[in-house]
Each structure stands twice: as C-alpha cells, then as structure tokens.
C-alpha positions in Angstrom: -8.7 27.7 51.7 -5.4 25.9 52.8 -7.4 22.7 53.4 -8.8 22.9 49.9 -5.3 23.1 48.5 -4.1 20.2 50.6 -7.1 18.1 49.6 -6.5 18.8 45.9 -2.9 17.9 46.3 -3.8 14.7 48.1 -6.3 13.8 45.3 -3.7 14.4 42.6 -1.1 12.4 44.5 -3.5 9.4 44.9 -4.2 9.5 41.1 -0.5 9.5 40.3 0.2 6.7 42.7 -2.6 4.6 41.2 -1.3 5.3 37.7 2.2 4.3 38.7 0.9 1.1 40.3 -1.0 0.2 37.1 2.2 0.9 35.0 4.2 -1.4 37.2 1.6 -4.2 36.9 1.7 -3.9 33.2 5.5 -4.1 33.2 5.3 -7.3 35.3 2.7 -8.8 33.0 4.9 -8.0 30.0 7.9 -9.6 31.7 6.0 -12.8 32.5 4.7 -13.0 28.9 8.2 -12.6 27.6 9.4 -15.4 29.9 6.5 -17.6 28.7 7.4 -16.8 25.0 11.0 -17.7 25.6 10.1 -21.0 27.3 7.7 -21.9 24.5 10.4 -21.2 21.8 12.9 -23.4 23.7 10.3 -26.2 24.0 9.5 -26.0 20.3 13.1 -26.0 19.3 13.7 -29.0 21.5 10.7 -31.0 20.0 10.0 -29.5 16.6 8.1 -32.5 15.1 5.8 -32.9 18.2 5.2 -29.1 18.1 4.0 -29.2 14.5 1.7 -32.2 15.1 0.2 -30.6 18.2 -0.3 -27.3 16.3 -2.0 -29.1 13.4 -4.3 -31.2 15.7 -5.2 -28.1 17.7 -5.9 -26.1 14.5 -8.1 -28.9 13.2 -10.1 -29.2 16.4 -10.6 -25.5 16.7 -11.8 -25.4 13.1 -14.2 -28.3 13.7 -15.6 -26.6 16.8 -16.2 -23.2 15.2 -17.5 -24.7 11.9 
C-alpha cells in the first residue's frame, strides 16, 4: 500500500513538473514575441515611408494570390 501512495505521488509530481515546464516555455515565447514587436516598431518608426510601401505591396500580393 505504501508503494501505491509513493507511485501516485510520483505521478502527480511528474504532471506538475511538466505543467510548470510548459508554462515557462510559454513565458519565454511571449518574451521573444514582445522583443520582436518592439524591434518591428522601432524599424517602422525609423523608416515609415518604406514600411508603408512594403505593407501595401505585401497586401496587394497576398490579395492577388488568394483571389
């Protein structure tokens, strides 16, 4: 009976560890996405006209592809 309790605790502990690992991965992904967003904003602020032209051309091409 004691082995059953230990096995159940081990199983629960493994689940908690896996859940914690998944939360950390999501936090790292969110941090990297925030960094990318900040870099993109800085680049757009540095070159606003080029950004608008690139956005318009990209939108046009995507519209033509999915038409």
